[in-house]
N, CA, C and O of each residue as an XYZ file, in Angstrom:
436
protein
N      -7.833      6.535     -4.225
C      -6.976      6.017     -3.016
C      -8.143      5.028     -2.437
O      -9.296      5.360     -2.163
N      -7.503      3.610     -2.307
C      -8.015      2.346     -1.743
C      -8.494      2.577     -0.342
O      -7.949      3.405      0.388
N      -9.471      1.875      0.020
C      -9.796      1.875      1.501
C      -8.454      1.310      2.262
O      -8.179      1.863      3.327
N      -7.763      0.458      1.892
C      -6.585     -0.217      2.507
C      -5.346      0.690      2.858
O      -4.577      0.527      3.805
N      -5.316      1.554      2.023
C      -4.217      2.514      2.046
C      -4.832      3.667      3.204
O      -4.033      4.059      4.055
N      -6.069      4.134      3.227
C      -6.367      4.890      4.286
C      -5.774      4.836      5.787
O      -5.457      5.797      6.488
N      -5.695      3.224      6.149
C      -5.131      3.283      7.369
C      -3.695      3.260      7.376
O      -2.914      2.529      6.767
N      -3.466      4.365      8.322
C      -1.941      4.913      8.068
C      -1.257      5.127      9.390
O      -0.167      5.696      9.330
N      -1.735      4.749     10.653
C      -1.100      4.613     12.137
C      -1.740      4.013     12.858
O      -2.819      3.541     12.500
N      -1.273      3.867     14.029
C      -1.815      2.971     15.018
C      -2.244      4.193     16.529
O      -1.719      5.199     17.007
N      -3.335      3.450     16.789
C      -4.029      4.344     18.016
C      -3.668      3.481     19.250
O      -4.194      2.381     19.422
N      -2.650      4.069     20.206
C      -1.917      3.262     20.987
C      -3.140      3.133     22.101
O      -2.859      2.188     22.838
N      -4.278      3.686     22.450
C      -5.028      3.503     23.684
C      -5.693      2.325     23.097
O      -5.658      1.309     23.790
N      -6.295      2.259     21.953
C      -7.085      1.079     21.551
C      -6.325      0.037     20.968
O      -6.853     -1.071     20.868
N      -5.160      0.219     20.564
C      -4.515     -0.868     19.556
C      -4.992     -1.097     18.448
O      -4.780     -2.186     17.915
N      -5.677     -0.221     17.896
C      -6.213     -0.480     16.453
C      -5.965      0.559     15.754
O      -5.730      1.663     16.245
N      -6.000      0.250     14.288
C      -5.212      1.397     13.370
C      -6.410      2.232     13.095
O      -7.568      1.817     13.085
N      -5.927      3.726     12.823
C      -6.665      4.825     12.708
C      -6.699      5.199     11.459
O      -5.616      5.318     10.886
N      -7.963      5.482     10.710
C      -7.711      5.660      9.326
C      -7.595      7.511      9.082
O      -7.679      8.355      9.973
N      -7.435      7.693      7.966
C      -7.509      9.220      7.955
C      -8.939      9.785      7.698
O      -9.462     10.803      8.151
N      -9.338      9.012      6.999
C     -11.030      9.411      6.555
C     -11.998      8.571      7.154
O     -12.553      7.722      6.457
N     -12.335      8.720      8.609
C     -13.024      7.721      9.294
C     -14.536      7.493      8.814
O     -15.201      6.509      9.138
N     -14.958      8.469      8.051
C     -16.463      8.387      7.450
C     -16.386      7.216      6.258
O     -17.240      6.345      6.097
N     -15.389      7.357      5.600
C     -15.679      6.486      4.465
C     -14.676      5.280      4.315
O     -14.372      4.674      3.288
N     -14.248      5.095      5.593
C     -13.203      3.818      5.259
C     -14.078      2.592      5.917
O     -15.070      2.703      6.638
N     -13.508      1.537      5.520
C     -14.079      0.361      6.033
C     -13.745      0.075      7.476
O     -12.628      0.431      7.850
N     -14.581     -0.542      8.383
C     -14.225     -0.878      9.697
C     -13.293     -1.681      9.961
O     -13.080     -2.576      9.143
N     -12.541     -1.604     11.070
C     -11.261     -2.018     11.188
C     -11.534     -3.541     11.562
O     -12.482     -3.804     12.302
N     -10.766     -4.485     11.091
C     -10.848     -5.565     11.244
C     -10.040     -6.290     12.470
O      -8.933     -6.787     12.258
N     -10.648     -6.325     13.756
C      -9.805     -6.545     14.929
C      -8.796     -7.859     14.800
O      -7.655     -7.795     15.258
N      -9.274     -9.006     14.171
C      -8.702    -10.221     14.089
C      -7.292    -10.013     13.096
O      -6.259    -10.579     13.452
N      -7.299     -9.292     12.013
C      -6.396     -9.154     11.131
C      -5.156     -8.018     11.905
O      -3.946     -7.930     11.694
N      -6.057     -7.248     12.854
C      -5.062     -6.045     13.268
C      -4.137     -6.953     14.248
O      -2.907     -6.919     14.213
N      -4.921     -7.797     15.156
C      -4.324     -8.840     16.292
C      -3.235     -9.449     15.600
O      -2.072     -9.295     15.975
N      -3.558    -10.141     14.600
C      -2.278    -11.068     13.986
C      -1.181    -10.075     13.575
O      -0.009    -10.405     13.760
N      -1.489     -8.818     13.001
C      -0.298     -7.965     12.561
C       0.419     -7.649     13.813
O       1.639     -7.812     13.846
N      -0.140     -7.265     14.720
C       0.648     -6.916     16.075
C       1.229     -7.955     16.510
O       2.362     -7.725     16.932
N       0.772     -9.395     16.594
C       1.453    -10.405     16.949
C       2.543    -10.657     16.403
O       3.596    -10.854     17.009
N       2.352    -10.678     14.890
C       3.522    -10.751     13.764
C       4.625     -9.950     14.531
O       5.559    -10.584     15.020
N       4.565     -8.556     14.665
C       5.192     -7.485     14.831
C       5.975     -8.047     16.374
O       7.201     -8.081     16.480
N       5.208     -8.384     17.290
C       5.992     -8.891     18.535
C       6.845    -10.091     18.173
O       8.028    -10.098     18.514
N       6.388    -10.970     17.592
C       7.127    -12.058     17.043
C       8.573    -11.670     16.544
O       9.585    -12.248     16.939
N       8.567    -10.680     15.678
C       9.673    -10.005     15.089
C      10.419     -9.493     16.019
O      11.628     -9.670     15.872
N      10.072     -8.910     16.935
C      10.684     -8.025     17.925
C      11.706     -9.017     18.869
O      12.882     -8.767     19.133
N      11.050    -10.024     19.234
C      11.403    -11.015     19.965
C      12.617    -11.995     19.410
O      13.480    -12.556     20.087
N      12.401    -12.039     17.792
C      13.303    -12.612     17.197
C      14.764    -11.734     17.029
O      15.850    -12.300     16.905
N      14.597    -10.307     17.047
C      15.691     -9.521     17.103
C      16.329     -9.390     18.732
O      17.497     -9.065     18.944
N      15.443     -9.673     19.699
C      16.205     -9.739     21.051
C      16.971    -10.995     21.258
O      18.051    -10.943     21.847
N      16.532    -12.030     20.855
C      17.060    -13.385     21.054
C      18.531    -13.435     21.024
O      19.079    -13.972     21.987
N      19.312    -12.927     20.005
C      20.621    -12.894     19.943
C      21.289    -11.987     20.955
O      22.491    -12.113     21.187
N      20.638    -11.191     21.487
C      21.146    -10.242     22.341
C      21.300    -11.156     23.725
O      22.370    -11.329     24.309
N      20.145    -11.649     24.091
C      20.450    -12.416     25.259
C      21.364    -13.683     25.266
O      21.827    -14.147     26.308
N      21.564    -14.149     24.165
C      22.388    -15.281     23.703
C      23.897    -14.957     23.874
O      24.772    -15.823     23.876
N      24.129    -13.556     24.024
C      25.467    -13.473     23.955
C      26.096    -13.020     25.564
O      27.269    -12.871     25.909
N      24.957    -12.891     26.280
C      25.198    -12.779     27.704
C      25.651    -14.034     28.367
O      25.026    -15.093     28.309
N      27.071    -13.807     29.165
C      27.542    -14.895     30.038
C      27.074    -14.778     31.541
O      27.513    -14.029     32.414
N      26.074    -15.712     31.610
C      25.394    -15.227     33.081
C      25.983    -16.422     34.107
O      25.589    -16.481     35.272
N      27.003    -17.401     33.541
C      27.593    -18.574     34.450
C      28.391    -18.069     35.421
O      28.618    -18.799     36.386
N      28.998    -16.688     35.376
C      29.831    -16.512     36.297
C      29.278    -15.519     37.449
O      30.029    -15.166     38.358
N      28.102    -15.136     37.383
C      27.189    -14.112     38.424
C      27.107    -14.946     39.411
O      27.392    -16.137     39.286
N      26.705    -14.404     40.513
C      26.059    -15.033     41.639
C      24.652    -15.508     41.441
O      24.277    -16.423     42.174
N      24.040    -15.149     40.791
C      22.404    -15.500     40.384
C      22.199    -16.113     39.146
O      21.184    -16.754     38.870
N      23.321    -15.894     38.254
C      22.975    -16.435     36.886
C      23.305    -17.963     36.254
O      23.931    -18.799     36.906
N      22.943    -18.140     35.282
C      23.219    -19.692     34.627
C      22.147    -20.462     35.540
O      21.355    -20.001     36.362
N      22.347    -21.613     35.184
C      21.404    -22.790     35.402
C      20.231    -23.363     34.509
O      20.044    -22.853     33.404
N      19.532    -24.276     34.892
C      18.509    -24.792     34.154
C      17.116    -23.855     34.287
O      16.273    -23.678     33.408
N      17.127    -23.400     35.422
C      16.027    -22.315     35.619
C      15.955    -21.062     34.662
O      15.038    -20.634     33.962
N      17.060    -20.687     34.847
C      17.283    -19.350     33.784
C      17.346    -19.757     32.280
O      16.848    -19.014     31.434
N      17.867    -20.765     31.984
C      17.628    -21.327     30.433
C      16.238    -21.517     30.042
O      15.919    -21.163     28.907
N      15.368    -22.022     30.813
C      14.168    -22.136     30.714
C      13.012    -21.057     30.658
O      11.932    -21.073     30.067
N      13.566    -20.179     31.419
C      12.540    -18.929     31.686
C      13.095    -17.747     30.544
O      12.393    -16.801     30.186
N      14.278    -17.960     30.128
C      14.741    -16.974     29.162
C      13.934    -16.751     27.951
O      13.646    -15.596     27.636
N      13.541    -17.756     27.241
C      12.727    -17.519     26.205
C      11.009    -16.776     26.537
O      10.243    -16.124     25.828
N      10.948    -17.229     27.826
C       9.420    -16.650     28.348
C       9.740    -15.075     28.299
O       8.964    -14.329     27.703
N      10.975    -14.542     28.978
C      11.342    -13.143     29.282
C      11.498    -12.516     28.014
O      10.933    -11.450     27.770
N      12.239    -13.110     27.175
C      12.283    -12.486     25.644
C      10.817    -12.182     25.092
O      10.537    -11.074     24.634
N       9.951    -13.169     25.156
C       8.617    -12.962     24.453
C       7.789    -12.046     25.115
O       6.970    -11.385     24.476
N       7.922    -11.932     26.393
C       7.141    -10.698     27.192
C       7.775     -9.244     27.026
O       7.110     -8.210     27.091
N       9.147     -9.304     26.804
C       9.686     -8.174     26.507
C       9.333     -7.599     25.162
O       9.141     -6.395     24.990
N       9.263     -8.430     24.296
C       8.863     -8.229     23.038
C       7.425     -7.662     22.916
O       7.190     -6.731     22.146
N       6.423     -8.258     23.717
C       4.951     -7.882     23.704
C       4.898     -6.399     24.082
O       4.161     -5.563     23.561
N       5.949     -6.155     25.246
C       5.677     -4.852     25.610
C       6.120     -3.708     24.910
O       5.593     -2.597     24.961
N       7.141     -4.042     24.235
C       7.800     -3.062     23.109
C       6.653     -2.924     22.078
O       6.312     -1.771     21.812
N       6.056     -3.875     21.506
C       5.028     -3.745     20.432
C       3.789     -3.070     20.942
O       3.017     -2.494     20.176
N       3.558     -3.159     22.533
C       2.277     -2.206     22.828
C       2.811     -0.925     23.125
O       2.031     -0.011     23.391
N       4.111     -0.726     23.114
C       4.357      0.686     23.335
C       4.741      1.474     22.179
O       5.214      2.609     22.232
N       4.465      0.682     20.946
C       4.540      1.191     19.379
C       5.462      0.530     18.762
O       5.646      0.842     17.585
N       6.238     -0.477     19.307
C       7.325     -1.369     18.589
C       8.152     -0.515     17.625
O       8.630      0.600     17.833
N       8.225     -1.353     16.411
C       8.913     -0.816     15.258
C       8.110     -0.034     14.187
O       8.686      0.564     13.278
N       6.819     -0.056     14.316
C       5.824      0.525     13.282
C       5.495     -0.442     12.118
O       5.072     -0.094     11.016
N       5.789     -1.892     12.584
C       5.628     -2.853     11.469
C       3.954     -2.954     11.179
O       3.457     -2.838     10.059
N       3.182     -3.199     12.454
C       1.844     -3.580     12.443
C       0.993     -2.747     11.328
O       0.581     -3.468     10.420
N       0.752     -1.773     11.254
C       0.093     -0.851     10.444
C       0.218     -1.219      8.946
O      -0.761     -1.293      8.204
N       1.684     -1.477      8.499
C       2.167     -2.078      7.306
C       1.636     -3.454      7.122
O       0.873     -3.541      6.159
N       1.792     -4.322      7.647
C       1.349     -5.761      7.931
C      -0.143     -5.713      7.772
O      -0.688     -6.526      7.026
N      -0.674     -5.024      8.273
C      -2.216     -5.034      8.395
C      -2.691     -4.503      7.093
O      -3.701     -5.061      6.663
N      -2.230     -3.628      6.428
C      -2.556     -3.136      4.998
C      -2.326     -3.961      4.215
O      -3.124     -4.069      3.284
N      -1.119     -4.899      4.271
C      -0.790     -5.702      3.104
C      -1.967     -7.222      3.420
O      -2.395     -7.940      2.516
N      -2.191     -7.347      4.489
C      -3.085     -8.441      4.849
C      -4.524     -8.168      4.288
O      -5.217     -9.046      3.776
N      -4.866     -6.974      4.425
C      -6.244     -6.614      3.878
C      -6.220     -6.413      2.436
O      -7.294     -6.491      1.839
N      -5.161     -6.169      1.797
C      -5.085     -6.319      0.400
C      -5.065     -7.580     -0.100
O      -5.739     -7.812     -1.104
N      -4.404     -8.465      0.418
C      -4.294     -9.992      0.090
C      -5.650    -10.355     -0.008
O      -6.091    -10.743     -1.090
N      -6.445    -10.269      1.102
C      -7.769    -10.787      1.673
C      -8.686    -10.177      0.259
O      -9.367    -10.933     -0.434
N      -8.581     -9.001      0.050
C      -9.531     -8.431     -1.132
C      -9.221     -8.861     -2.264
O     -10.173     -9.044     -3.021
N      -7.909     -9.156     -2.762
C      -7.651     -9.783     -4.045
C      -8.135    -11.229     -3.902
O      -8.423    -11.767     -4.972
N      -8.282    -11.963     -2.798
C      -8.821    -13.317     -2.887
C     -10.373    -13.187     -2.873
O     -10.986    -14.174     -3.280
N     -10.960    -12.307     -2.539
C     -12.348    -12.008     -2.589
C     -12.746    -11.611     -4.017
O     -13.902    -11.867     -4.352
N     -11.996    -11.066     -4.829
C     -12.291    -10.575     -6.130
C     -12.159    -11.612     -7.048
O     -12.657    -11.483     -8.167
N     -11.564    -12.614     -6.738
C     -11.480    -13.631     -7.530
C     -12.723    -14.493     -7.867
O     -12.619    -15.457     -8.624
């Protein structure tokens, strides 16, 4: 078993991957983990965007206008970040492992 396959889940309280065998695994690379979670957040945001695009707010009392169209992308981004913080879709650990494997392959060359 390689070091990169030992990381299997996410530790919600710290937001970092938890390995199965902590004594023999490599330390967690916080930069790579942040990149993986940011990518998952962006993916969730891209999935939420069409949902908001189909809502017709022009007929409501408080909907529509330039203000809403300006702030809607920010709302979608923040909702995606919160979904990711609560566990998201579970993409971050897989992305993290793949990024580590790519990095290790580049070092071996």
